[in-house]
N, C-alpha and C positions, 0 to 999 in steps of 0.2 A: 143443303147439308152444312152444318156448322162444325168448324174445326175447333177443338179445344186447345186454346192458347196456352193452357197450363201443363200440356204434355211435358213430362220430364224425361230427359235422356238420362238413363242410368250411369253412374260413374263406376269405372272399373278401376279396382286396386289390387290386381292379383300379386303384386309384389314389387319390390323396389326396382328390379332389373327390367320388369316389364313396363313399369311406368315410365322409365326413361325411353323406352322404344316408342310408346304411344305418343310421346312429346313430338315426334317426327311430324313435320307439317303435313305431308301428304297422307300419312297414316291417320292423322286426326281428321282429315277430310273424309277418308273412307269410313271411319267409325261413325262420324257425325252423320254421314249420309244414310248409313243403314239404320241408325237409331230413329232418324226422321222417317225413314220408310216404315219402320215398325209403328211409330206414332200414327202416321197416315192410315196404315192398315187397320189398326185398333179402332181409330175413330170412324173409318169407313163403314165399319158394322153397326154404327149408331146412326139414327135417323131422328129428325125432327119434323113433325107434321101437325097440321091444324085443319081437320076435315069437318065440314059442317053440311050434312045431308048430301054427300057426294056418292056417286055410283061406286059399287065395289071395284069395277073394272078400273076406274080412275085411280082410286086409292091404291090398288095393287100396283099399277103403273108407276106411280110416284114413289112408293116404297122401293120398287125394283130399281128405279133410276138412282135413288140416293145410295142405296147399298150395292149398287153395281152388280144386280142379279138380273136373271131372265125370269119371266113368268109364263107358265103353260096353263091354259084353260080352254073350254068350249064355250061358244056363245049360248048354247042351251043351258048350260049350268049357271050362267050368269042371269039368265032371265028370271030366275027364281030368287036371286039374291036380294038382300035388303040394303038400303043406303047406310052409309057410314058416317058416324059423327064422333070424332075423338080429337084431343088435343094432348100431344106428347111432345116432350123435349129431350133430345139427347138420349134416347133409350135404344136398347139393342133391338135389332131386326126381329127376333124371335118374340120379344115382349110386345112389339107392336102389331105383329101379325095375330098373336093371341087376342088383342083388343079388337082387331078388324073382324076376326071370325067368331067373337063371343056370341053374337045373336044370329049367326048365319046357320043354315041347314047344310053348310058345306065344311070341308076340312082342307087342309093344306099339308103338303110334305116339303120338308126344306132339306135339299141335298146338294153339296158342292155349291154352286152359284145358281141354282134353279128353284123357283117356287112353283109347285105344281097343285093346282086346284082340282079337287075331286068331290064327288058326292059323299055325304056322310053315311050313306047306306047303299049297298050294291044294287045297281038297276041297269037296265039296258039303255045305252045312250042314244041308240038309233034303231029304227025299225029296218034300215037297210044294212044287211050284213053281207060282207065280202070275204074272199080268201086272199091272204097276203103272203107272198114268197119274198124273201129278202136275203141279204148277206151282210154278216158283221165283219167290219174291218178294223184294225188298229190304225194309229196315226202314220204308219209307214205303209199303209195300203195292203197290208197282209191279212189274210183270213185270220179271224179270231174264234177258235172253237171254245166250247164250254160255257158260253155266255147264256144266261137265263133271260128270255124274253117274256114280258107279262103285259097284256092289255089291261089297263087299269080299270077297276069297277066291274071286271068281269072274272071268270075263273079259267081264262084262256092262257095257258103257259106253253113255252116251247124252249128248246135248247139248241144253240148253233152247233152243227157238226164240225168235222175235222177241217173241212173246207170253208167254215164260216156260214154255211147255209141254214135257213130255217124255213118252216112253213106253219101258218096258223089259218085255221078255217072258221068261217062264220064269226068273224070279229066285226064290231061296229065300224063303219067307214069314217067316222069322225072321232074314233077313239084315240087314246094316247098309249104309246108303247113305252115300257120302263125296261131298260137293260141293266142287269146287274150281275155280280159274281164276285168270287173271292179276289180276282186280280183285275176287277174292272170298276172304274168310277161310275157310280150310278148316274145314268142319263135318261132323258125323256125326249121322245120324238113323236109329233103328231102324225097320224095316218093320213088324213086330209083326202080320203077316198082313193088313194094309190094302191095298186095291187102288187107292185114291185118296189121294194125299198133297198136302198144301200145305206147302212148306218155305220158311222165312224164313232167308235168309243175310245175312251182314255184308259190306259193301263194303270194298274196299281192305285188303289184309292187313298193309301197312306204309305208313309215311309216304311212303317213296320211290315207291310205285306211285301216289301221288296225282297226279291230272291238274290241271294249272295252265293257265289260259287267260291269255295275255298280250295278247290283242287281235288280234295279227297271226298268231298261230298257237296251237294247242293241243298241249301236251307233257307228257310225265310228269316229275314232279319230279326223278327220278333223273338226267335228262339236263340239268338246269338248273344254272347257277352263280350265278344272281342271287338277290337277297334279295326273296322274295315271301311275303307273308302271305295266307292264304285263309280266308274265312269261309263255310262251307257252309250249305246250306239247312236243316240240322238246328239249327245254331246261330242262324241268323236268325229261325227259328220258335219258338225257346225261350221267348220272352216275347211279350207284345203290344207292338208298337212304333208309335209315332206316325207315324214315316217312317224311310227307309233311314238317314238320318243317326244317329238314335238306335239303330237295329238294329246298327250296327257300332261303337258307342261301347264302348271297353274291350276290344275283341276284337283290336285290331291294335297292336302295340308300335310306338311312334313317331309314332302318329297323335294329335295333340293337337287339342282343340277350343278354339278362342279365343272364350270366351263374351262376348257382348254384354250388358252390365248393363241395357240398355234394351229387350231383347226377344230370346227364345230363337230367333226366326226368323232372326236376324242372325247366328247362330253360324257360325264359319268353321273348317273343318278345316285344320290345318297338319301336314304330314309332314316329319319330321327336321329342324325349324327353319326359319329364314328364310333364303332364297337371293337376295333382291333388296331394294333400297332403294324400289322402286316399288310401295309398299303399296296405293296407289289405282289406278295405271295398269295394273298386272299382278296384284297381289294375291298371296296366299300359297297359295291352295287348290290341291290337286291337279287334274290334267286328268280329266274324266270320260269314260270310253269305254264305249259300250254295243254289245255283239256285234261288237266290232272297230273300230267308228267313233267318233271324238270327237264329243261333243254339247256343245251350250251350256247344257243343263239343269243344275240343281243337284241334289243329292241329295235334298233335301226335296221335290222336284217329281216324283219317280219313284215309282210305285206299288210298295211293298216286296213285295207278293204276286205280282209278275211276275218277280222275281228269283230265280234259282236258286242263283247263288254270287257272291261278291265276291272279286276278287284285287287285292291292293294291291302295286304294283311300286315298289320303294323306291330300288335303286341303279342304277347306269348300265347294267350288264349287263341288267337287266330292263326299263329304261325308256328307254334311249338310242335304241332304234328309233323313238321318237316325236319324236326331235330337238328342235327349238326350243320345244316346248311341254312338255318332260319334267322341267325342273329342279325343279318342285314335287312330283314324284312323279305316279303314275298310279293311278287307282282303275278297275278293269276289272269291268264288270257283265255277267254272262252271264244272258240271260232264259230262261224255261222253254220246253220244247217238248213236244209230244205223244209218248206212248209207249203202245203197247198198245191195249187196248180203251178205248172212250169213259169217261172219268172226269169227274165233276162235283164240284167243291170250292166249298163255300159258307163264307163267313166273315162273322160279324157282330161288331163291336167297338164297345164303348160307353166313353167316357171322361169322368170327372166331375172337374174341377179346382176345388178349393175356392177361396174368397176368401183371398187372402193375409193373413197376420198382420202388421198394421201396428205391433204393439208392438216388433217388431225394428228399426223405424226411429228409436227412441230419442227420440220426441217428448215435449215437456213437456205437462202438463196444461192445459186451457183456462184455468183460474184463474192457474196460473203465467204463462201467456202474457199475459193481461190485465195482471198486476202489472208484467210486464217492458215491456209497451208503455206502460204508464202512466208508468214510470220514463223511458222515451224521450221521452214527451211533455212531461214535467216539465222534463227537461233542455233540450229544445228551447224550450220556453216561456220559460225562464230566459235562454237565449241572446239571444231577440229583445227581451226586455224588456216588451213589451206584446202583447196578443192580436191587435190589428189588424195590427200590423207582421208578426206571425208568419204569419197566414194570407193577407195580401196576397202573401206569397212563392209561394203555392199557386195564386193566381189565381182568377179568376171569368170569367163570360161577357164575351167581348171583351178579355181580357188578352193580352198578348204571349205568355204561356205559361201552360199549365195543367197542374198536377201532381196526381196522385192523393194522397189521404190517407184514413185508415181511418174506419169508423164510430165507433171509440172517440174519435178526435181530434174528430170533429164533436160527440160527447156532451160531451166537456169544453169545446168551444167554446160549445155551447148553454147549459151551465152558467155560464160565465164572462160570457156576454153576457145572462144573466138570462132565457133562453127556457125554462129548466126549473129546478126546485128541486133542492136538495141530496137531498131525499127521493126525487124522481123518478130522479136520477142513481144513488143507491144502489140503488134497486130495479131499475133496468135493468141495472147491472153484475152485481148478484146473480143475475138471471135468466140473463144471458150466461154466468156461470160454470158454469152447469148445461148449456149447449149444447156440442156437440162436432161441427163441421162434418165432421171426417173420418169419424166414426162414421156421421153421416148419409149422407155420400157412399158409404161402404162398404155401408150397409144399402139405400140407395135407387138408386144408380147401378150399383153392382156386383152381379153375380149369380154363382153357381157356373157356371163354364163347362162346357158340355155338348157333346160331340161323339159323333156316331154315324157309323159307316163300314160299308159293306156291299160285299163282294167276291164275285163268282161267276165261276168259270173253268171252261172245257170243254177238254179236251185228250184226245188219242188219235191213233193212228197205226198203220201198218202198215210192212212192209219198203219200200214204194213212196212213202208219203206220211205226213206227221204234221202236226198242226194244234194250235195253242194259242190260245185266245181268252179275253179276261177283260173284265168289266165291273166298274167301281168307282164307287161313289157315296159322297161324304164331305160331311158338313154339320157346321158348328160354330156354335153360339151363344156369341159371345165374351163376356168378362167384363163389358164395359161394354155397357149397354143399347142396343139398336137397331144393334149390330155384329155382323155374321154373315158367314160365307163358305161356299161350297158348290162342289163340283167334281164333274164326271163324267168318268171316264176309260175309254177303249176301248183295248185292246190286242189285236192280231190278228197272227199269224205262221204261215205255212204253208211247209213244204219238199216239194218233189216230186223224186222220182227219175225223170227223163224217160226215160232208158235207163241202161244200165250204166255209162256215161261221163259223163252229165250230171246235175247236181243243181241245182235252182232253189229259192231261198228268197225270198219276198216277205212284206211286213208293213207295218202302219201302227200309230202310236200317237198318239192324239188326246186332249187334255184341254180341257175347257171349265170355266172358273172364273168365279164371279160372287161379288162381295163388296159389302157395305154397310158404309161406314166414316164414322164420325161426325167432325165437326170437331175436330181435335186440340186446339184452344183450350180445349175443355171436358172433355178427358180427364185433367186435373190434379186431384187431389183437394185441392190447396192454392190453387184460384183464387179463394177467398173466405176471409175471416178465421176463425179457429177458433171464434169465439164466435157466428157466424152460423148460420143455419138453412136447410134445404132443405124440409123439411116440419114442420108443427106436430104437437101430440100427437094430433091426430084424422086425421093423414095428408094434410091440405091443403097445397097448394104455398104456400111463403112466398116472396113477391115482394120481392126486394131493390130498393131505390130506385136503386142504381147499383151498379157492380162494376168492378174494375180491368181490364177487357178492352176494347180498341178493336175497330173492325171489320175492320182488316187490309187493306181495299180502298182506303182513302184515306191521307192523310198525317196522320191524326188522332192524337191521344194519348188516354190514359185521362183521364176526367173525375173530378171530386171531389164530395163531397155538395152544395156550394153550387151548382155548375154544374148538377147533376141537379135540385135544387129550382127553380132559375131556369128551366131548360128545362120542367118541369112546369107553370109558370106561363105559359107561352106557347102559346096554342092551335095555333099552326101548326107546332109541332115534335112529332116523334114521342116517345112515352114511352121511357125507357131502363131500365125496370124489367127484372129478370133473375131467372130461375130455371134452374138447370142442367138439370133434367129436362125443361124445356120447350125449352131451347136445343139439347139433344142431338138432338131430332127435326128440327132445322133444318140445311140445308146438307149433307145426307147424300151422300157421294160413292158413286156406284154404278160399280163397276169390272168390266168383262167382258173376259175374255182367252181367246184360243184358242191353244194350243200343238200343232203338228202336226209329226209325224216320220214319213216314209215312206222305206222302204228296201227294197232288193233286192240279192240276191247270186246270182251264177252260178258253179258249179264245174265245170270240164271236166277229166276224166281223160285225160291225153294218153298215158300208158303206166304201167306198174307203178311206184308210188312218185312219180310226177310228175303235177301237176295245175296248171291255170290258173284263177285265180279273179278275178272282177270284182265290185266292190262300189260301190253308189251310195247316198247319203242325202240327203235333202232336209228341212230344218227351217224352219218358219215360225212366227213369233210375232207376234200382233196384240193390242193392249191398247186398249180403248175406255173412256174415263173420262167421266162425267157428273156435274155437280154443280149443284144449284139451290137458291138462297136465295129464299124467298117475300118479297114486299115487307113482310110483317109480321114477319119474322124479326128477332132482335135485332140482327144484324150489319147488315142493310138498313136498319133504322131508325136505327141509329147513323150509317151512311154518308150517308144522305139528310139527316139533321140537320147532319152536317159540311159538305156542299156547299150548304147553304141560307143564303141572305142575307136579312136582315130589317131593315126601317126602322121603328123604334119611333115615329117621329114621325107617320106615317100608317097605322101597323100593317099594312104590306104585306110579304108574304112573296115572295121570288123563288127559285123552285126550278130546279134544273138540268134544263133541257128534255130529255125522253126518258129520264131517270134516275130521277126521283121516283115514277113510277108503273109498276109491274111488278116483277118479280124479276131476279135475276142469274143467268145460266145459262152455265156454262163446259163446253166439250167439248174432248176431245184424242184423237187416235189415234196411236199409236206402233207401228211394225212393224219386224221383222228378218227376214232371210232368210240361210240358210247352205247351201251345197252342198258335198258331199264325193264324190270319185271315186277309186277305187283299182283298180289292175291288179296282179295278183301271181302269181309262179310258186312253187309249193310242191314241195319235193322231200324224201321221207323213205324211207329204205331201209336194211336190214340187209345186211351182206356178210360173207363168210367164216364161214358158219354161226354168224352171231350175234357174231362177234368184233368187228365194226365197225358202228357206227350213225352215220348222218349224217342231219341234218335241216337243210334250208336254205330260205330264202325270198329273193326279190328282186322289187322292183316300183317303181312310181312312184305318186305320189298328188298330186291336185289339190284345192285348197279355196278357197272364196270365202265371204267374210262381207260382208253388205250391210245397212246400216241406212239406210233412206231418210228423207227429211224428215218430221218429225212435223207433223201437221195440228192446229191449234188454233184455237178460236173463243171469244170472250167477248161475250156480248150482254146489254144491260141493258134494262129495260122488257119482260122476256119474259113472255109469257102461255102457260102450258102447255096451255091448252085450245085456243086459236086458233093456236098455234104461231107467233106473231108477236113482233117485237121492235123496238127503236128502233135507229136508227143514230147513234152518237156518235163524235166525233173524239177517240178515247181517246188518241192520240198527243199531241195539243195539250194535252189535259186532264191528262196526265201530266207535262207540262213546266211549263205556266203556270198551271194550275188555274183555280178560280174563287173569288170572295169568300166567305168564311165568316163569319157572324155570331158564332157560338160562339167561334171562335178569333182573331177580329179581324184576320185576314189571309187571303190566298190559301191554299186547300188543294187538293192535286192528287189525281187518280184514277190508280190504276196501271193500265198497259196491258200487253198481251202483248209478249214479246220479239219484235223483228223480225229476230233472227238466224236464218238458215236454214242447215242444214248436212246433208250426207250423207256417209257413211262407207263407203268400199268397199276391201277388202282382198283380195289374191290371193296364193296360195302354191302352191309347186310343189316336190315332193321326190322324190328317188330314194333307195332304201335297200336294204340286204341284211343277212341275218343267217344265221349257220351254227352249228350244234351238232354236235359230234363226240364219240363215246363209244367207247372202246376196252376191250374185255373186260368190258363193264358195270362197270368200275372207275374209268376215268379220262375226265373231261370237258373239253373244249376248246371255248370259245364265242367268237364275235366278231360285232360288227354295225358297220355303217357306213351313214351317212346324210348327205345333203347338202340343205339346205333353201335355198330362194330365195323372196324376198318382194318386193312392190312398194315396200316402204320402203327396200330396200337396192339402190341402183343407180348412185350417183355415183361412187364409187371401186371399181374392178374387184376389187381385192384384199380388199374386204369383202363382195363379193356371196355368195360361196360359203363358208360356214362348215362344214367337216366335223365331224360329231359321231359319235364311235365309242366302242366299248367292247370289252374282252377279259376273259375269265374262264376260270378253271380249277377243276375239281371233282374230288374224290376220294372214291369210295363205298367207305369203308374196310370196311364189312361184307362186301364181296364178296371181300376178300383171304383167302388160304388160312389165314393165322395167326388169323383170326377165327372159324374153324369151331368151335373149342373153347369159344368164348364165346357159348353158345347164348342167353344172356340178353340179348345185344344184338341187337335185330331189325334196326336200321339206324343207320348212323353216316356222315355226310358232311361233309367239309370243303370250304368254298368260298372263292374269293378272286377279286375283280373289280376292274377300274379302267376308267374311261371318262369320256366328256363327254356332258353334256345341255345344253339351252339354254332361254331364255326370250324371249318376244317383247314388247317394250315399244312401244306405238304412240303414246306421248305426244310423240315428237319424230321429225322426218324429216330427210333430207339436203336438203330444199328449203325455201324460205321459205313460210310459211303466213300469209296475209293475208285481211283482210275488206273488202269493198266496202261503203262506208258513205256515208250522207248526213249533212251537218252538221245538228245539231239546230235551229239558229236559221235557217240559210239552206239550205233544203231541196234547192235546185237545185244546190247545192255538193257535188260528190262527191269522195271521197278513199279511198285504201287504208290500212288500219290494220294494220301488221304485228303479228301476235299470237305468232309463234314464229320465232325466227331459225333459219338452216339449220345443220345438223350433218353436214358432208361426210364425216366419218369415222365415221358411225354404224355400228355392228356388233352382232351378236348378243350378248346376255348369255350367258355360259357358266359351266357348273358342272362341276367335275372332282371325281368321287367315287371313293374307293377304300373297299372293303368286304371285311371278312373274317368269315366265318360258319361255324357248325357246327350241323348238324341231327342230332337223335338220337331213337331210340325204343328203349326197353329193356323188359325183364320182359313180354314178350308184348304190347308197345305199351301197357302200363299206364302208363308214365311216358314222355313225349315232349316235345319241345320244340326250340327253336333260340335260338342266341346269335348276335349280330351287333355287330361293331365297325366304325365308319366314320369316314372323314373326308371332308368336303363343302367344296370351296373354290370359291366363286362370285367370278368376276372379270369385268372389262370391264362392270361394273354401271353403269347410268345413274344418276348422282347430281348434284346441283347443285354447280357448281363456281364459284368466283370468277373473274372476268375482269377484264382491264385496261379501265377505263371508256372508253378511247378507241375501242374496238371497237364502241361503241354499246349495250352492255348491261353490267349489273353482275355478272350471273350466267347460267349456261347449263347445261342438262342434257347431260352428255357421258359417255362410257364411261370412267370413271374411278375406280370404286370397287371394293372387294373385301370379302367376308364369309367368315369360316371357321366351319364347324360341326363339332363333334366329339361322337360320342355313342356309346352302348351300348344294345343292345335284348335283352331277355330275355322268352321265351314258354315257359312250362312248363305242360303239362296232365298230369292223372293220374286214371285211373279206379282209385282206390287200394283200394276195397273192393267186394267182390261176395260176397254169401252169400244164396243162395236168391233171394227176391224183393226183397231189399234191397240197394241200390247207392249208392255215394257216389262223386263225382268233384270234382276241384277244378282251376281254372286260375289261373295268375298271370301277368299281362303287366306288364312294367316297362320303362321307357326313360329315359335321361338324355341331355340334349342341351344344349350350350353354344354360343351364337352370339357370335363376336367380330368387332368392326369392324377389318378388316385393313387397309384403305386408304380414306381420304376426302381430298378435295382442297380442302376449304373451311376457310378460316382461322378459329380460334376467335373466337367472337362474344361477345356479352354473355351473363353467367352465367345469366340468367332464360331465355333461349331453350332452354338445355339442361335446365332445370327444367321448363318448361312444355310443351316440343315434343319429346319424346325420339324421335319417329319422323321428324323432319325434321332434327335436328342431332345430329352423332356426333362422338365423340373416338376418334381412332385408337388402336387396341391395347386398348380397353375393350369390355365387353359391349355387345351390340346391344340397344336399348330399355332402357337403364339408367335407374335412378331416381337422379337427382342431388338432393343436398340441401344446405342452408347448414349450416355448424357452428353448433350452439347454444352460446351463451355462458352463458346463464343468464336469470333473471327477477329484476328489481328492482322492488319496489313495484308488482307486477302487470304490469310492462311487460317483455316478452321482448325479447332482443336476440341477434344473431348475431356471428360473428367473421369478420373478412375474411382474405385471403390471408396477411396478416402476423401474425394472431392478435390484431388489435385489435378492440374491440368496435364494433358499429354504432351504439351510443347512449352518450353520455357523460351521467352523471347528477350532480346536485348533492349537497351534503351530506345533504340531506333525502331523497334518492332520487328526485327528479323529474327527468325527462328534460330536457336542454337542447335546445330546438327546432333550433338552428343545427348541432347536432352530429350529428343523425340523418342517416345516409348510406345510400345504396343500394349493395349490393354488386354490382359489375359483372365482376369478374375471375373467368373460369371456374376458376382455380386455388384459389379459396376454397371450391369445392364439394367434396362427398364423394360418391363412387359407392357407393350403399348396396347395389347389386346389380341383378339383372335383374327387370323387370316381367313378363316371360314366364316361366312355370314351367320349371324345369330338369329336373324329373323328374314323370313322370306314369305312371299305370298302373291296374290293376284287379285285383280278386280276386273270382272268381266260385266259388260252391259249389252243387253239385247233389246232391239226395237223390232216390232213386227207390224207391218201394215198391209193387209190383204195379201198379195203374193210376194211382197218384199220383206227381206230379213236383213237388218244390219246389226253386226256384232263387233264389239270392241273387246280386246283383251289386253289389260295392263299387267305387267309383272313387276314386282319390286323386291328388293334385297338390301340388306344393310346390318348395321351392329358390328361390322368388321373393319379393320384397318388394312392399309397397304403402304408400301414405300412410294414416295414420290420419284419421278423420273429425273433424278439429279445427275448432272454431268460428272463422269469420271475425272479425277484430278491427276491420274497417272497415264493418260493416254492422249496421244495427238491425233487419233483417228476419230475425229468428231464431225457431226454434220448437223447438229442442233442449232436452231436459230439464237440460242443463248451465248453462243461463242462471240457474238457481236458486243455483248454487254458484259463481258468478263472484267474482273479486276486486273488492271495493269498499273504499273507505276505511273502511267500518264492519264489513266482513267480510274480513278479511285472512287469506288461506290460501295454499296452494301453487298455485292456479290463476291464469289471466291475467285482466286487465281485458278488458272488451268495449267497443266504441266508445262506448257510452252513458256509460261511466265514465271516458273519456279526458280528461285535462286539456285545457282549451280551446286552449292554446298549441300542442299537437302534433296536433290533430285532422286538420290537412292532411297529416300524415306517417303517418296511420293505415294507409293502403294499403301503404306501404313496410314498416312494422312487421309488419302482418298477413301479407304475403306471405312475409317472411323467417321468421315463426313457423310458418305452416302447412307450409311447405316445409323445415323444419329437420330435422336428422338424428334428433332425438329422438322425432319424430312419424312414424316408420317402423316398420311392423309386418310380421310374417311372413305370406305368403299361402298357407301350407300348409293343406290340408283333406282330410277323408275323408267320403264320402257313401255312404249306402245308396241307390244309384240306383234299384233296384227289387227287389222280392221278389215272386215269382210262385208260385201253386200251381195246377197243372193236373191235370184228372182225365180219363183216357181211359176211355171207355165200354167195358166188357168185349165181347170178340168175339162171344159168344153172344147178347148183347142186340142188338148193331148188326146181326147177321145177321137177327134177328127183325123188325127195323124197316127192313130193305132198305137198310143202310148198310154201307160197308166200314170206315168208322172214324168216331168222333165224340169231340171234345175240348172241355172247357170250362176256361177259364183265368180266374183272379181275381188281379189284380196291384195293387200299390201302388208308386207312384213317390215318390221324395224324402221318404222316411218319417223318416230320421234323418241328422244331420250333425254333424261336429266341425270346428271351425276353430281354428287357432293363434292368430288375431287375437282371439277371444273377443268379448265385449261384444255378441253377437247379430249380428255381422258375417257375411254369407254372401259369400264371394269370388266366387261366380258371379253375384251380384247387386249388384257393386260396381265402381266405376270405380277402378282401381289408381293412376293418377298424380294424379287430383284428390281422392281420398279421399272419394267421394260414394257414399252408400247409394242403392239403387233398390228397387223392390218385390221382396221375396224370392220365390223360387220356391215355388209352392204345392204342397201334396200332391195327387196325382192318383190316382184310383181308376178301375180298368180292369176290364172284363169281356169276354172274347172267347169266341166259340162257333165251332167249326170242324166242318163235316159234309163227309165224302166219300162220294159215291154211285158 
């Protein structure tokens, strides 16, 4: 085979902004690779041969080798063939075959990757006739009904039944079977004299035949005009996934995961940018739909083993049928159902996540931290002049205020007060320098997180009934000791064909979750100083005499070493010693939750093509939380001390009655209930001998969501054995408190909130949708929906907001002029336009008020207005225009789609400034607008197949830019744009922009910014010292620089598959970029620092290019340190790129050979080993992981650990 060296890689120039993205090195590589694949694929169809009187068999084998095809024939046919003499160079396979068969009495059929040779006239291939029974299976070893079976060169036909079985009588023993059908790739199998055959066929001959589930109906992709991405079961099962959220990561163009740096469980999917300002009230996540009905569940709460496919509806034509909940997009989940004989599938998955590597947090060594803290102490000591005055500032028992200070401060105090010698001091600090509290914490508190998950499912069915049942158990021992969670999930669904006209489906999905959660106060590895210890060399607990943690129940503050030693000397007070391993076992929260979803569907066939369906779904959620602190627990000891009065004159202690004996027990119960009901007419029919196809639906939908009042109780003096507790007037205690000896004044005890609320919302909708296809070429679609809700009812013109869409499609492949382009399997152009909406329940057309009692005069009642009315409240709406192209070429070896869209969201609720005379300064009204523009690309290729070795690749890429088109809030102080980019916006600029001050320079270690006029924020004297009165705060927003978007502008993935015999190797790379973030700059107004850069700070004795820290600020400007620090941290020179590439997972799967599985009575067995987060690259460098990083504050968090996974799947 000759490769054309002149193959050109097309140049992409979709626009200025896109081209900047393509310039990324790794994106260039991905693009180049796929263009190269395309060139290879095109050339792979061309052949070069020079035959001189060779046999037909030899000629066919050579052509098949070069084109990577298979050839099927019988020796009897070739006996009558003629020799071949041709000379062809770089021609298509079809052209070469036409030349080969020009003078033969034979003919060929070319389909997929197979050349089938048959006689040019129908004749009996063999005198020996046999009966053949067989079974048709799909690639998942499931029965495949409705497949047409034909023995070539005969008139013998059969069709597989519901169980995939077929029978053919009196067929030639050396014949060739052709399998075909609407959803089957045409394939050929030689009989070879066998009377029993098992034939495995491929589903879906082209992308256009793919079935898409939109929730309201199931329809072939060739009839669609909307933008829909599908993730099938094969892709979902390609690797071991922790949940459904990770299963679809990198599989859908335009689906961005907004990572939360403080925990993966808080990740939020965002589809095609941001379409609302209501980030809290509405959120950005797409609506989740299960088997046609919306659910309040999130993707990580759904058992991935129960899901057969995921369809993501992106544009208005696909999603507008969901009306006012569709602006963020729709994720439609289709659950599995039973087929054929009973099948049992067993999965056992094991996950081990290693302890995170804290080196990436850039911490200084313990020795450096001691030196820095000593410098801070020396500076403070000099400021106060004498040690007594200095430590008076921190207070002692009975002082008006008590402030925490560190063990090192106390060591210095003991030295200066003569309590220890210099030798004692040196020995102690020397020992401390060898300690490392963070390492102790990692070694003793953390452990490798271990998770085990077991799933077993039973499925089966007949033409009258099918059932699917699954049981799932999931248990995780979390990273921090004593934290764990487990869940048990049941899913059951049965469908019954009552008669030829009535189908009934019923099901239930229930999940029970239990979790043990330790007190979050003890989950931080920085709760004690770096030089302190958790255990000694022998593993014994080291009890700290005090720690900077208060109880959290009272109005107490952290104590210091002197207070701790004074408490230790008073017998009536509890000790305040602390060890984190001990404390973690105290106050563990036990959370139990139940999620229940029950559903039913009836489908009545009224006549041919017309049916009526009714669906009902009930969802209920209940969460019970218990938390108990024993009397001896650290926090209860601390709280009892706080609320204790002591008279030293007579040595009498006065304890709070009912509080000081027993523990603290808190309970809460929260519930939610949702109901959905739908009635729908479905019509689907072909007319005019297939020239016209019409699919239409019409119906109405009712939904109710209800959150009842939560039930909470807080009891003190609780005894878990007798289940008794004491009654306290916590309301009075929370307001007036009781005298506290330690703090020298009254201290209060927190009480539960007395606010009670219930939330009830009801919705009613009518809708319709029509799909029309002419000549299998031209599509026209339309949908219309009107939503009504209880929130909209004051002004009649805002009650009914019609949401509609129109779309057109052109199946170009079916045009006559495409017949000669046999290498194009499918080509479709789509265009849609329409409106979707969003429900924001944070405001209403009515006044919202609370009935309250005065805190001092309880009998005095009054109404507190919490929300003013919005009489013009209306739906937020999103107008979307989408242009898309779907393609599949080269026998579907290269396939994909391209979409370009414009998404305009208007009437958005946003905070608007008001005239103060109306009684409020601001109000949320429908006055905002956002504009999203983007492009999406998905390309997949099975670009190499040779014998048992196969390779395939997928590239997913999306670009989106969100612009603030309209806001009605006047520009405010500059800092609100810097610090709160999700609350304050500037019209015409990128949504969620990173604003920064203009950096002016650094003089004598002091950084300064430039105001809107270019003037410096600090004036220096001739010696480079700041003049205190000259330091100014920059308030004008015009002084700010928009550095770019905090949200990534482009995201995507590249996946690579290798398959050899029973082995499958898969790589998934994800990438993101086009955004910016703040660098992790040291604060200049704090002495509580542990970053390694404290060593290289600018000082009078170490002059370099760095900045001074607070410890080295001149005394005259210490009060201005916060201003200087804020403008330095948020300056434009401290902004870095947020681009990254990650090897999200690499998996190796081994499928047990069929001959072995049969011996052990299994239909299939698969073992998978996988590693997640093995490698990453970040443009920010310096060990920064953008997925474990707060973009706007520039703060690092614990990096994502490596996870090792093992999965076992057995099918019986």
